[in-house]
N, CA, C and O of each residue as an XYZ file, in Angstrom:
916
protein
N     -61.302      6.122     18.827
C     -59.904      6.522     18.872
C     -59.682      7.494     20.025
O     -60.564      8.288     20.349
N     -58.527      7.432     20.633
C     -58.222      8.331     21.727
C     -57.095      9.251     21.320
O     -56.235      8.878     20.523
N     -57.099     10.443     21.861
C     -56.057     11.422     21.548
C     -54.731     10.971     22.127
O     -54.681     10.359     23.193
N     -53.659     11.280     21.413
C     -52.317     10.921     21.884
C     -52.003     11.690     23.157
O     -52.360     12.860     23.298
N     -51.344     11.031     24.062
C     -50.962     11.660     25.325
C     -49.751     12.553     25.073
O     -48.699     12.060     24.666
N     -49.882     13.875     25.309
C     -48.751     14.778     25.074
C     -47.515     14.382     25.867
O     -46.395     14.699     25.466
N     -47.705     13.694     26.986
C     -46.548     13.303     27.798
C     -45.681     12.281     27.079
O     -44.483     12.180     27.342
N     -46.304     11.503     26.148
C     -45.526     10.524     25.394
C     -44.492     11.221     24.534
O     -43.324     10.830     24.515
N     -44.924     12.266     23.813
C     -44.005     13.019     22.962
C     -42.934     13.709     23.799
O     -41.765     13.753     23.417
N     -43.353     14.253     24.959
C     -42.396     14.925     25.828
C     -41.356     13.936     26.340
O     -40.165     14.243     26.398
N     -41.828     12.727     26.718
C     -40.902     11.721     27.209
C     -39.911     11.293     26.141
O     -38.723     11.123     26.415
N     -40.411     11.118     24.910
C     -39.521     10.733     23.813
C     -38.488     11.818     23.553
O     -37.323     11.512     23.301
N     -38.897     13.078     23.609
C     -37.970     14.182     23.391
C     -36.912     14.221     24.485
O     -35.743     14.496     24.214
N     -37.322     13.946     25.720
C     -36.371     13.940     26.833
C     -35.321     12.858     26.648
O     -34.129     13.096     26.845
N     -35.775     11.653     26.266
C     -34.845     10.551     26.032
C     -33.910     10.888     24.883
O     -32.705     10.650     24.965
N     -34.464     11.442     23.815
C     -33.660     11.789     22.651
C     -32.585     12.808     23.010
O     -31.442     12.696     22.567
N     -32.956     13.802     23.813
C     -31.983     14.820     24.217
C     -30.879     14.210     25.075
O     -29.703     14.525     24.893
N     -31.254     13.342     26.003
C     -30.249     12.696     26.842
C     -29.275     11.871     26.030
O     -28.071     11.903     26.283
N     -29.785     11.127     25.050
C     -28.918     10.320     24.195
C     -28.016     11.213     23.348
O     -26.852     10.890     23.112
N     -28.559     12.328     22.899
C     -27.756     13.274     22.113
C     -26.591     13.809     22.943
O     -25.476     13.935     22.436
N     -26.836     14.119     24.194
C     -25.758     14.610     25.065
C     -24.685     13.539     25.265
O     -23.493     13.846     25.287
N     -25.110     12.288     25.409
C     -24.139     11.199     25.549
C     -23.294     11.058     24.290
O     -22.090     10.819     24.373
N     -23.917     11.205     23.131
C     -23.175     11.113     21.871
C     -22.150     12.234     21.747
O     -21.041     12.019     21.258
N     -22.522     13.417     22.188
C     -21.588     14.551     22.135
C     -20.408     14.302     23.068
O     -19.262     14.553     22.695
N     -20.675     13.815     24.268
C     -19.598     13.523     25.211
C     -18.704     12.395     24.702
O     -17.500     12.387     24.955
N     -19.298     11.448     23.985
C     -18.496     10.386     23.375
C     -17.470     10.970     22.411
O     -16.345     10.481     22.318
N     -17.867     12.018     21.698
C     -16.980     12.626     20.712
C     -16.009     13.629     21.328
O     -15.163     14.186     20.628
N     -16.129     13.860     22.644
C     -15.223     14.780     23.347
C     -14.691     14.076     24.597
O     -15.138     14.361     25.707
N     -13.744     13.162     24.419
C     -13.261     12.343     25.545
C     -12.641     13.146     26.685
O     -12.572     12.653     27.811
N     -12.186     14.380     26.419
C     -11.616     15.214     27.475
C     -12.689     15.947     28.273
O     -12.391     16.646     29.242
N     -13.936     15.779     27.854
C     -15.035     16.387     28.587
C     -15.389     17.782     28.111
O     -14.617     18.420     27.395
N     -16.557     18.249     28.510
C     -17.036     19.579     28.148
C     -17.669     20.239     29.367
O     -18.224     19.561     30.231
N     -17.581     21.556     29.430
C     -18.303     22.308     30.447
C     -19.757     22.424     30.014
O     -20.084     22.224     28.845
N     -20.631     22.752     30.972
C     -22.057     22.831     30.654
C     -22.306     23.826     29.522
O     -23.100     23.557     28.621
N     -21.636     24.962     29.566
C     -21.847     25.973     28.525
C     -21.406     25.461     27.160
O     -22.054     25.740     26.152
N     -20.305     24.711     27.124
C     -19.822     24.147     25.860
C     -20.776     23.088     25.342
O     -21.069     23.035     24.148
N     -21.256     22.251     26.238
C     -22.188     21.195     25.857
C     -23.493     21.792     25.346
O     -24.068     21.305     24.373
N     -23.956     22.845     26.006
C     -25.185     23.512     25.575
C     -25.017     24.109     24.184
O     -25.936     24.060     23.366
N     -23.846     24.670     23.920
C     -23.597     25.273     22.614
C     -23.560     24.224     21.510
O     -24.154     24.412     20.448
N     -22.868     23.129     21.760
C     -22.769     22.071     20.755
C     -24.137     21.447     20.488
O     -24.489     21.170     19.342
N     -24.905     21.227     21.557
C     -26.208     20.567     21.420
C     -27.305     21.513     20.951
O     -28.351     21.071     20.477
N     -27.064     22.818     21.083
C     -28.091     23.784     20.725
C     -29.242     23.781     21.701
O     -30.397     23.961     21.316
N     -28.920     23.573     22.987
C     -29.935     23.490     24.045
C     -29.568     24.482     25.149
O     -28.387     24.729     25.392
N     -30.579     25.055     25.822
C     -30.314     25.987     26.906
C     -29.541     25.289     28.019
O     -29.800     24.124     28.323
N     -28.602     25.991     28.621
C     -27.745     25.365     29.627
C     -28.517     24.845     30.826
O     -28.097     23.867     31.445
N     -29.630     25.469     31.168
C     -30.426     24.967     32.292
C     -30.993     23.578     31.981
O     -31.027     22.699     32.842
N     -31.438     23.400     30.728
C     -31.944     22.095     30.317
C     -30.822     21.060     30.304
O     -31.017     19.915     30.709
N     -29.644     21.475     29.834
C     -28.489     20.575     29.833
C     -28.156     20.151     31.253
O     -27.869     18.982     31.507
N     -28.195     21.094     32.171
C     -27.881     20.800     33.570
C     -28.846     19.767     34.146
O     -28.430     18.867     34.876
N     -30.136     19.895     33.820
C     -31.125     18.933     34.320
C     -30.859     17.541     33.745
O     -30.934     16.543     34.461
N     -30.550     17.483     32.458
C     -30.269     16.187     31.840
C     -29.013     15.556     32.422
O     -28.978     14.347     32.655
N     -27.989     16.357     32.656
C     -26.750     15.822     33.219
C     -26.977     15.272     34.625
O     -26.374     14.270     35.011
N     -27.846     15.928     35.385
C     -28.165     15.429     36.725
C     -28.804     14.047     36.636
O     -28.437     13.132     37.374
N     -29.770     13.905     35.719
C     -30.449     12.615     35.555
C     -29.474     11.543     35.071
O     -29.482     10.420     35.576
N     -28.637     11.886     34.096
C     -27.669     10.928     33.576
C     -26.630     10.568     34.634
O     -26.167      9.429     34.697
N     -26.270     11.539     35.457
C     -25.323     11.281     36.541
C     -25.890     10.341     37.588
O     -25.160      9.540     38.171
N     -27.198     10.440     37.828
C     -27.836      9.540     38.793
C     -27.723      8.080     38.367
O     -27.761      7.172     39.198
N     -27.586      7.869     37.064
C     -27.435      6.507     36.532
C     -25.981      6.211     36.152
O     -25.696      5.226     35.473
N     -25.073      7.071     36.597
C     -23.634      6.894     36.384
C     -23.250      6.855     34.907
O     -22.235      6.268     34.532
N     -24.072      7.485     34.081
C     -23.758      7.536     32.653
C     -22.866      8.728     32.322
O     -22.197      8.730     31.289
N     -22.850      9.729     33.176
C     -21.905     10.836     33.059
C     -21.283     11.087     34.424
O     -21.858     10.752     35.459
N     -20.113     11.675     34.404
C     -19.447     12.029     35.653
C     -18.840     13.417     35.515
O     -18.550     13.870     34.408
N     -18.652     14.085     36.639
C     -18.101     15.443     36.626
C     -16.697     15.422     37.192
O     -16.452     14.894     38.277
N     -15.775     16.009     36.434
C     -14.387     16.156     36.872
C     -14.066     17.636     36.842
O     -13.855     18.216     35.777
N     -14.031     18.248     38.029
C     -13.891     19.692     38.081
C     -15.138     20.327     37.506
O     -16.249     20.055     37.962
N     -14.956     21.174     36.505
C     -16.110     21.799     35.866
C     -16.507     21.140     34.565
O     -17.360     21.654     33.841
N     -15.897     20.002     34.257
C     -16.146     19.345     32.975
C     -16.885     18.022     33.178
O     -16.723     17.350     34.197
N     -17.689     17.671     32.197
C     -18.455     16.435     32.244
C     -17.947     15.468     31.187
O     -17.670     15.861     30.054
N     -17.826     14.200     31.566
C     -17.413     13.148     30.649
C     -18.348     11.949     30.817
O     -19.170     11.913     31.732
N     -18.211     10.978     29.928
C     -18.986      9.741     30.076
C     -18.574      9.030     31.361
O     -17.401      9.040     31.734
N     -19.544      8.414     32.036
C     -19.279      7.751     33.302
C     -19.070      6.252     33.154
O     -19.188      5.699     32.061
N     -18.760      5.609     34.267
C     -18.488      4.175     34.266
C     -19.721      3.350     33.904
O     -19.599      2.202     33.475
N     -20.894      3.928     34.073
C     -22.099      3.218     33.692
C     -22.100      2.861     32.210
O     -22.651      1.832     31.820
N     -21.486      3.706     31.383
C     -21.377      3.433     29.950
C     -20.525      2.194     29.725
O     -20.857      1.344     28.898
N     -19.421      2.096     30.470
C     -18.530      0.940     30.348
C     -19.277     -0.338     30.708
O     -19.130     -1.361     30.040
N     -20.080     -0.273     31.768
C     -20.828     -1.450     32.207
C     -21.869     -1.860     31.172
O     -22.071     -3.049     30.927
N     -22.529     -0.877     30.565
C     -23.493     -1.187     29.519
C     -22.793     -1.820     28.319
O     -23.289     -2.783     27.734
N     -21.640     -1.267     27.961
C     -20.885     -1.800     26.832
C     -20.443     -3.236     27.110
O     -20.486     -4.090     26.224
N     -20.019     -3.493     28.343
C     -19.600     -4.848     28.709
C     -20.765     -5.820     28.598
O     -20.593     -6.963     28.173
N     -21.954     -5.358     28.985
C     -23.137     -6.221     28.899
C     -23.479     -6.533     27.451
O     -23.849     -7.662     27.126
N     -23.355     -5.534     26.578
C     -23.621     -5.743     25.152
C     -22.615     -6.724     24.568
O     -22.987     -7.618     23.807
N     -21.340     -6.563     24.919
C     -20.319     -7.455     24.393
C     -20.526     -8.885     24.890
O     -20.295     -9.840     24.147
N     -20.961     -9.036     26.143
C     -21.243    -10.372     26.665
C     -22.396    -11.000     25.889
O     -22.350    -12.183     25.553
N     -23.422    -10.216     25.607
C     -24.571    -10.714     24.845
C     -24.143    -11.118     23.441
O     -24.589    -12.134     22.909
N     -23.266    -10.301     22.847
C     -22.774    -10.612     21.510
C     -21.996    -11.917     21.515
O     -22.164    -12.745     20.620
N     -21.145    -12.107     22.518
C     -20.382    -13.364     22.613
C     -21.324    -14.563     22.730
O     -21.172    -15.559     22.024
N     -22.297    -14.448     23.634
C     -23.211    -15.567     23.878
C     -24.010    -15.914     22.629
O     -24.195    -17.087     22.305
N     -24.481    -14.888     21.931
C     -25.302    -15.114     20.749
C     -24.498    -15.705     19.612
O     -25.041    -16.403     18.756
N     -23.203    -15.427     19.600
C     -22.399    -15.757     18.431
C     -21.673    -17.085     18.511
O     -21.237    -17.592     17.478
N     -21.524    -17.671     19.687
C     -20.642    -18.830     19.850
C     -20.988    -19.959     18.894
O     -20.109    -20.472     18.201
N     -22.251    -20.354     18.847
C     -22.650    -21.470     18.003
C     -22.461    -21.151     16.526
O     -21.909    -21.956     15.776
N     -22.924    -19.969     16.110
C     -22.792    -19.574     14.707
C     -21.332    -19.447     14.307
O     -20.955    -19.801     13.190
N     -20.512    -18.943     15.218
C     -19.093    -18.746     14.924
C     -18.376    -20.092     14.781
O     -17.520    -20.256     13.913
N     -18.730    -21.045     15.634
C     -18.117    -22.369     15.522
C     -18.513    -23.035     14.206
O     -17.692    -23.693     13.566
N     -19.766    -22.862     13.808
C     -20.211    -23.409     12.533
C     -19.451    -22.807     11.362
O     -19.112    -23.506     10.408
N     -19.185    -21.500     11.436
C     -18.422    -20.837     10.379
C     -16.997    -21.373     10.322
O     -16.485    -21.672      9.244
N     -16.364    -21.491     11.474
C     -14.993    -21.991     11.522
C     -14.891    -23.395     10.949
O     -13.974    -23.698     10.186
N     -15.833    -24.247     11.319
C     -15.803    -25.628     10.841
C     -16.101    -25.711      9.345
O     -15.472    -26.487      8.625
N     -17.058    -24.913      8.883
C     -17.437    -24.952      7.467
C     -16.311    -24.449      6.571
O     -16.091    -24.972      5.479
N     -15.597    -23.421      7.048
C     -14.509    -22.850      6.255
C     -13.166    -23.514      6.547
O     -12.182    -23.282      5.845
N     -13.138    -24.347      7.596
C     -11.877    -24.934      8.061
C     -10.844    -23.830      8.275
O      -9.698    -23.924      7.833
N     -11.290    -22.782      8.968
C     -10.452    -21.600      9.186
C     -10.818    -20.964     10.518
O     -11.907    -21.199     11.041
N      -9.927    -20.170     11.060
C     -10.182    -19.448     12.306
C     -11.244    -18.381     12.065
O     -11.118    -17.564     11.153
N     -12.290    -18.394     12.888
C     -13.372    -17.419     12.771
C     -13.340    -16.489     13.981
O     -12.883    -16.875     15.057
N     -13.825    -15.268     13.801
C     -13.718    -14.287     14.885
C     -14.776    -13.207     14.745
O     -15.330    -12.977     13.669
N     -15.037    -12.555     15.864
C     -15.890    -11.365     15.890
C     -15.032    -10.203     16.360
O     -14.265    -10.329     17.315
N     -15.165     -9.082     15.690
C     -14.416     -7.874     16.020
C     -15.403     -6.758     16.323
O     -16.443     -6.659     15.671
N     -15.093     -5.920     17.300
C     -15.953     -4.789     17.653
C     -15.192     -3.484     17.492
O     -13.961     -3.455     17.506
N     -15.945     -2.414     17.341
C     -15.362     -1.083     17.205
C     -15.132     -0.498     18.582
O     -15.986     -0.614     19.460
N     -13.978      0.133     18.779
C     -13.647      0.717     20.075
C     -12.991      2.065     19.848
O     -12.542      2.367     18.743
N     -12.936      2.888     20.913
C     -12.287      4.202     20.854
C     -12.855      5.046     19.719
O     -12.130      5.483     18.825
N     -14.171      5.267     19.772
C     -14.809      6.013     18.695
C     -14.876      5.133     17.470
O     -15.519      4.084     17.492
N     -14.217      5.547     16.398
C     -14.147      4.726     15.196
C     -12.697      4.496     14.798
O     -12.408      4.238     13.630
N     -11.788      4.586     15.752
C     -10.369      4.513     15.421
C      -9.797      3.105     15.493
O      -8.948      2.739     14.679
N     -10.249      2.317     16.451
C      -9.656      1.007     16.662
C     -10.685     -0.110     16.565
O     -11.849      0.055     16.931
N     -10.223     -1.249     16.063
C     -11.023     -2.463     16.064
C     -10.385     -3.430     17.050
O      -9.160     -3.539     17.114
N     -11.216     -4.134     17.820
C     -10.734     -5.054     18.848
C     -11.350     -6.429     18.619
O     -12.564     -6.554     18.457
N     -10.513     -7.454     18.605
C     -11.004     -8.819     18.435
C     -11.710     -9.239     19.721
O     -11.102     -9.262     20.791
N     -12.991     -9.568     19.611
C     -13.791     -9.891     20.788
C     -13.780    -11.382     21.097
O     -13.572    -11.776     22.245
N     -13.999    -12.202     20.098
C     -14.113    -13.650     20.276
C     -13.443    -14.369     19.112
O     -13.582    -13.964     17.958
N     -12.720    -15.430     19.422
C     -12.036    -16.226     18.394
C     -12.428    -17.694     18.569
O     -12.441    -18.209     19.687
N     -12.748    -18.363     17.462
C     -13.079    -19.793     17.476
C     -12.245    -20.487     16.404
O     -12.176    -20.018     15.268
N     -11.619    -21.592     16.761
C     -10.791    -22.333     15.816
C     -11.560    -23.531     15.267
O     -12.419    -24.078     15.959
N     -11.266    -23.945     14.038
C     -11.965    -25.104     13.459
C     -11.592    -26.383     14.195
O     -10.424    -26.609     14.509
N     -12.587    -27.216     14.467
C     -12.344    -28.401     15.280
C     -11.610    -29.515     14.532
O     -10.934    -30.335     15.154
N     -11.737    -29.551     13.204
C     -11.143    -30.657     12.457
C      -9.788    -30.304     11.842
O      -9.158    -31.150     11.208
N      -9.347    -29.086     12.021
C      -8.110    -28.653     11.381
C      -6.932    -28.726     12.351
O      -7.059    -28.401     13.532
N      -5.793    -29.157     11.832
C      -4.569    -29.172     12.635
C      -3.640    -28.039     12.244
O      -2.601    -27.838     12.872
N      -4.016    -27.290     11.196
C      -3.196    -26.170     10.743
C      -4.111    -25.013     10.387
O      -4.866    -25.094      9.419
N      -4.051    -23.948     11.153
C      -4.873    -22.779     10.886
C      -4.205    -21.543     11.481
O      -3.287    -21.647     12.295
N      -4.676    -20.386     11.065
C      -4.093    -19.129     11.532
C      -4.407    -18.923     13.013
O      -5.518    -19.187     13.473
N      -3.403    -18.446     13.744
C      -3.591    -18.127     15.162
C      -4.068    -16.683     15.281
O      -3.539    -15.792     14.617
N      -5.061    -16.458     16.123
C      -5.615    -15.120     16.328
C      -5.996    -15.025     17.793
O      -6.540    -15.980     18.347
N      -5.731    -13.923     18.420
C      -5.936    -13.811     19.858
C      -6.998    -12.769     20.176
O      -6.946    -11.650     19.667
N      -7.960    -13.133     21.016
C      -8.961    -12.177     21.479
C      -8.261    -11.046     22.224
O      -7.318    -11.282     22.979
N      -8.722     -9.827     22.010
C      -8.116     -8.658     22.623
C      -7.144     -7.943     21.709
O      -6.710     -6.832     22.017
N      -6.788     -8.566     20.575
C      -5.894     -7.925     19.618
C      -6.541     -6.658     19.073
O      -7.723     -6.651     18.728
N      -5.756     -5.588     18.999
C      -6.249     -4.312     18.492
C      -5.521     -3.932     17.206
O      -4.353     -4.266     17.011
N      -6.226     -3.238     16.348
C      -5.602     -2.723     15.135
C      -6.430     -1.550     14.614
O      -7.595     -1.409     14.984
N      -5.847     -0.708     13.762
C      -6.623      0.416     13.217
C      -7.867     -0.092     12.499
O      -7.803     -1.074     11.759
N      -8.980      0.564     12.711
C     -10.235      0.116     12.111
C     -10.212      0.218     10.596
O     -10.978     -0.468      9.919
N      -9.344      1.063     10.055
C      -9.298      1.261      8.612
C      -8.425      0.229      7.901
O      -8.277      0.279      6.680
N      -7.845     -0.711      8.662
C      -6.998     -1.735      8.063
C      -7.476     -3.113      8.500
O      -7.937     -3.302      9.626
N      -7.358     -4.066      7.590
C      -7.817     -5.421      7.887
C      -9.284     -5.585      7.545
O     -10.068     -4.644      7.670
N      -9.654     -6.777      7.114
C     -11.023     -7.025      6.665
C     -12.060     -6.749      7.744
O     -13.136     -6.226      7.453
N     -11.743     -7.099      8.994
C     -12.744     -6.968     10.061
C     -13.086     -5.516     10.361
O     -14.261     -5.171     10.490
N     -12.072     -4.662     10.473
C     -12.330     -3.249     10.738
C     -13.015     -2.567      9.571
O     -13.952     -1.791      9.754
N     -12.539     -2.863      8.367
C     -13.144     -2.273      7.173
C     -14.610     -2.674      7.068
O     -15.452     -1.857      6.695
N     -14.919     -3.929      7.394
C     -16.304     -4.400      7.319
C     -17.205     -3.632      8.282
O     -18.331     -3.277      7.933
N     -16.709     -3.374      9.502
C     -17.521     -2.605     10.456
C     -17.809     -1.217      9.907
O     -18.957     -0.772      9.909
N     -16.770     -0.530      9.437
C     -16.946      0.827      8.910
C     -17.850      0.823      7.678
O     -18.578      1.785      7.434
N     -17.803     -0.263      6.902
C     -18.666     -0.374      5.724
C     -20.129     -0.534      6.113
O     -21.023     -0.236      5.321
N     -20.372     -1.007      7.340
C     -21.733     -1.145      7.837
C     -22.246      0.100      8.528
O     -23.291      0.075      9.179
N     -21.503      1.196      8.384
C     -21.882      2.475      8.966
C     -22.021      3.510      7.851
O     -21.564      3.263      6.735
N     -22.640      4.663      8.122
C     -22.797      5.673      7.076
C     -21.447      6.140      6.536
O     -20.464      6.171      7.277
N     -21.387      6.502      5.256
C     -20.125      6.984      4.671
C     -19.611      8.234      5.379
O     -20.393      9.033      5.895
N     -18.296      8.394      5.398
C     -17.673      9.570      5.982
C     -16.767     10.211      4.936
O     -16.133      9.502      4.154
N     -16.695     11.540      4.911
C     -15.825     12.211      3.939
C     -14.373     11.747      4.087
O     -13.857     11.641      5.199
N     -13.735     11.477      2.973
C     -12.325     11.112      2.998
C     -12.052      9.685      3.429
O     -10.897      9.331      3.664
N     -13.088      8.848      3.541
C     -12.851      7.477      3.974
C     -12.062      6.706      2.915
O     -12.071      7.052      1.734
N     -11.398      5.679      3.359
C     -10.588      4.852      2.477
C     -11.475      4.208      1.392
O     -12.567      3.728      1.698
N     -11.013      4.196      0.132
C     -11.819      3.593     -0.938
C     -12.224      2.151     -0.647
O     -13.301      1.717     -1.055
N     -11.370      1.406      0.055
C     -11.694      0.013      0.364
C     -12.959     -0.086      1.212
O     -13.678     -1.082      1.133
N     -13.239      0.936      2.023
C     -14.440      0.924      2.859
C     -15.683      1.093      1.996
O     -16.680      0.397      2.186
N     -15.618      2.024      1.044
C     -16.743      2.228      0.133
C     -16.978      0.986     -0.720
O     -18.123      0.618     -0.982
N     -15.904      0.346     -1.150
C     -16.035     -0.876     -1.948
C     -16.699     -1.987     -1.131
O     -17.555     -2.716     -1.632
N     -16.287     -2.102      0.135
C     -16.880     -3.115      1.003
C     -18.342     -2.810      1.277
O     -19.157     -3.726      1.384
N     -18.679     -1.539      1.391
C     -20.077     -1.152      1.631
C     -20.943     -1.565      0.448
O     -22.059     -2.048      0.634
N     -20.439     -1.380     -0.751
C     -21.186     -1.745     -1.953
C     -21.324     -3.258     -2.084
O     -22.363     -3.762     -2.511
N     -20.263     -3.980     -1.711
C     -20.265     -5.440     -1.850
C     -20.982     -6.140     -0.711
O     -21.571     -7.205     -0.898
N     -20.931     -5.530      0.491
C     -21.514     -6.158      1.670
C     -20.505     -6.941      2.480
O     -20.862     -7.555      3.486
N     -19.257     -6.931      2.061
C     -18.194     -7.648      2.769
C     -16.849     -7.051      2.377
O     -16.751     -6.283      1.420
N     -15.809     -7.420      3.136
C     -14.453     -6.948      2.854
C     -13.514     -8.134      2.731
O     -13.631     -9.110      3.471
N     -12.586     -8.043      1.795
C     -11.539     -9.049      1.617
C     -10.193     -8.329      1.603
O     -10.001     -7.400      0.819
N      -9.264     -8.742      2.455
C      -7.935     -8.143      2.472
C      -6.874     -9.228      2.535
O      -7.148    -10.359      2.936
N      -5.685     -8.878      2.142
C      -4.570     -9.823      2.152
C      -3.305     -9.121      2.646
O      -2.865     -8.129      2.064
N      -2.731     -9.646      3.717
C      -1.457     -9.156      4.218
C      -1.485     -7.783      4.857
O      -0.427     -7.179      5.028
N      -2.669     -7.253      5.222
C      -2.731     -5.903      5.789
C      -2.311     -5.862      7.252
O      -1.693     -4.895      7.696
N      -2.639     -6.894      7.990
C      -2.299     -6.914      9.412
C      -1.167     -7.886      9.712
O      -0.438     -7.711     10.688
N      -1.021     -8.894      8.889
C       0.040     -9.880      9.073
C       0.426    -10.434      7.708
O      -0.434    -10.810      6.911
N       1.703    -10.479      7.456
C       2.189    -10.972      6.167
C       1.687    -12.396      5.916
O       1.834    -13.278      6.762
N       1.093    -12.601      4.738
C       0.606    -13.928      4.365
C      -0.805    -14.230      4.804
O      -1.386    -15.220      4.359
N      -1.376    -13.404      5.667
C      -2.731    -13.655      6.162
C      -3.769    -13.108      5.188
O      -3.599    -12.030      4.618
N      -4.831    -13.860      5.009
C      -5.930    -13.474      4.121
C      -7.229    -13.526      4.917
O      -7.508    -14.509      5.603
N      -8.017    -12.463      4.821
C      -9.223    -12.402      5.635
C     -10.453    -11.953      4.873
O     -10.369    -11.184      3.916
N     -11.596    -12.448      5.319
C     -12.906    -12.038      4.803
C     -13.771    -11.690      6.005
O     -13.780    -12.424      6.992
N     -14.489    -10.589      5.934
C     -15.362    -10.203      7.048
C     -16.588     -9.483      6.517
O     -16.543     -8.861      5.455
N     -17.681     -9.571      7.259
C     -18.933     -8.895      6.919
C     -19.457     -8.183      8.157
O     -19.290     -8.691      9.266
N     -20.085     -7.022      8.001
C     -20.613     -6.297      9.161
C     -21.804     -7.008      9.778
O     -22.598     -7.637      9.079
N     -21.920     -6.901     11.097
C     -23.102     -7.389     11.816
C     -23.994     -6.176     12.037
O     -23.645     -5.269     12.792
N     -25.147     -6.162     11.375
C     -26.017     -4.985     11.400
C     -27.379     -5.385     11.959
O     -28.270     -5.749     11.193
N     -27.556     -5.324     13.273
C     -28.841     -5.714     13.865
C     -29.916     -4.655     13.683
O     -29.703     -3.480     13.981
N     -31.061     -5.077     13.196
C     -32.245     -4.211     13.083
C     -31.959     -2.916     12.342
O     -32.521     -1.872     12.673
N     -31.092     -2.974     11.346
C     -30.822     -1.807     10.530
C     -29.996     -0.722     11.199
O     -29.836      0.363     10.640
N     -29.468     -0.993     12.384
C     -28.656      0.010     13.057
C     -27.233     -0.002     12.505
O     -26.818     -0.999     11.915
N     -26.482      1.074     12.680
C     -25.086      1.080     12.218
C     -24.296     -0.045     12.860
O     -24.492     -0.356     14.035
N     -23.420     -0.644     12.107
C     -22.635     -1.775     12.597
C     -21.701     -1.349     13.716
O     -21.088     -0.283     13.659
N     -21.602     -2.190     14.730
C     -20.625     -2.015     15.801
C     -19.652     -3.189     15.825
O     -18.678     -3.189     16.577
N     -19.933     -4.196     14.985
C     -19.115     -5.404     15.001
C     -19.116     -6.045     13.624
O     -19.928     -5.709     12.762
N     -18.195     -6.970     13.438
C     -18.148     -7.747     12.198
C     -17.777     -9.178     12.536
O     -17.258     -9.461     13.616
N     -18.051    -10.083     11.596
C     -17.661    -11.478     11.750
C     -16.860    -11.867     10.516
O     -17.168    -11.438      9.404
N     -15.835    -12.678     10.718
C     -15.016    -13.049      9.577
C     -14.158    -14.259      9.848
O     -14.223    -14.865     10.918
N     -13.351    -14.600      8.858
C     -12.394    -15.696      8.981
C     -11.032    -15.212      8.507
O     -10.929    -14.293      7.696
N      -9.993    -15.848      9.029
C      -8.634    -15.522      8.606
C      -7.899    -16.824      8.319
O      -8.043    -17.799      9.056
N      -7.113    -16.839      7.247
C      -6.344    -18.013      6.864
C      -4.934    -17.587      6.483
O      -4.670    -16.406      6.257
N      -4.044    -18.546      6.416
C      -2.713    -18.303      5.878
C      -2.755    -18.676      4.406
O      -2.867    -19.851      4.056
N      -2.664    -17.676      3.554
C      -2.789    -17.908      2.127
C      -4.214    -17.721      1.652
O      -5.167    -17.945      2.399
N      -4.349    -17.308      0.402
C      -5.670    -17.033     -0.178
C      -6.487    -18.308     -0.332
O      -5.958    -19.375     -0.645
N      -7.799    -18.169     -0.104
C      -8.727    -19.292     -0.258
C      -9.768    -18.957     -1.320
O      -9.751    -17.869     -1.897
N     -10.667    -19.893     -1.570
C     -11.707    -19.731     -2.582
C     -12.764    -18.746     -2.080
O     -13.586    -19.088     -1.230
N     -12.737    -17.523     -2.612
C     -13.670    -16.497     -2.162
C     -15.121    -16.891     -2.412
O     -15.984    -16.640     -1.571
N     -15.395    -17.503     -3.555
C     -16.774    -17.851     -3.891
C     -17.366    -18.856     -2.911
O     -18.582    -18.911     -2.728
N     -16.503    -19.649     -2.285
C     -16.990    -20.634     -1.318
C     -17.141    -20.026      0.070
O     -18.080    -20.355      0.795
N     -16.226    -19.144      0.440
C     -16.187    -18.636      1.816
C     -17.087    -17.423      2.033
O     -17.740    -17.323      3.072
N     -17.134    -16.503      1.076
C     -17.896    -15.269      1.275
C     -19.369    -15.531      1.619
O     -19.874    -14.906      2.550
N     -20.078    -16.417      0.922
C     -21.486    -16.668      1.302
C     -21.631    -17.190      2.726
O     -22.611    -16.874      3.401
N     -20.666    -17.988      3.193
C     -20.728    -18.514      4.562
C     -20.554    -17.387      5.584
O     -21.238    -17.360      6.606
N     -19.645    -16.469      5.305
C     -19.431    -15.331      6.205
C     -20.664    -14.439      6.231
O     -21.088    -14.003      7.301
N     -21.242    -14.163      5.069
C     -22.434    -13.314      5.000
C     -23.613    -13.955      5.739
O     -24.348    -13.272      6.452
N     -23.789    -15.250      5.569
C     -24.875    -15.954      6.262
C     -24.694    -15.896      7.770
O     -25.661    -15.700      8.508
N     -23.455    -16.065      8.233
C     -23.192    -16.018      9.671
C     -23.449    -14.627     10.224
O     -23.998    -14.494     11.318
N     -23.062    -13.583      9.491
C     -23.316    -12.207      9.930
C     -24.820    -11.981     10.091
O     -25.260    -11.348     11.050
N     -25.590    -12.494      9.161
C     -27.055    -12.338      9.242
C     -27.616    -13.115     10.430
O     -28.498    -12.619     11.129
N     -27.119    -14.315     10.663
C     -27.586    -15.127     11.792
C     -27.337    -14.419     13.114
O     -28.224    -14.356     13.966
N     -26.128    -13.885     13.287
C     -25.798    -13.215     14.539
C     -26.627    -11.943     14.709
O     -27.092    -11.644     15.809
N     -26.812    -11.195     13.616
C     -27.616     -9.978     13.699
C     -29.041    -10.303     14.139
O     -29.627     -9.564     14.930
N     -29.598    -11.390     13.640
C     -30.961    -11.781     14.034
C     -31.025    -12.177     15.499
O     -32.012    -11.897     16.178
N     -29.983    -12.823     15.986
C     -29.954    -13.206     17.391
C     -29.917    -11.989     18.300
O     -30.405    -12.036     19.429
N     -29.336    -10.898     17.807
C     -29.241     -9.687     18.617
C     -30.510     -8.856     18.541
O     -30.595     -7.800     19.168
């Protein structure tokens, strides 16, 4: 057996600290000064300054005046993840739409945890009548089956809507008429490798459908996509 290399632990700590700083900046969209960031992170400002320099070299943070915010590199990484999610999901999503004879879609979390955005929409190939849904549609994450499902795939938060806790216990969300009158939706969180959900997959129909038939199909598709990721 060989002794562990102390540099491995140091490297892991450095990466962890850098990610922690990015998470803090994510929660402060107006940016923070080095002293403020050091206080929130509980790290000496000199260490924060070194990490910000490294993160800035990769365009993950940017400086505006004396304040630091997330950089465009974050946007590019997010775009790459969303592209990967689309590519991985197309086949599974089409299968879901055809099996349920309903419009199927993937929704992602945006703007912290406030908004849900429809990423990809697939319509059933054999149906001539189905709900219309448009990619890019935004809605509050706390309303609609898709947003609730994403939040249900994340750790509980104080004061969260009871429907989110119910969906977390069930593993899926069912809503009716929350985003559009007459629309009925089922969605399940996509949870890759046990990480907090950033997306959900679901179907939407006009009028209520057989939950016992559709829910297992949605859950299976969520698992398939998570494995692909």
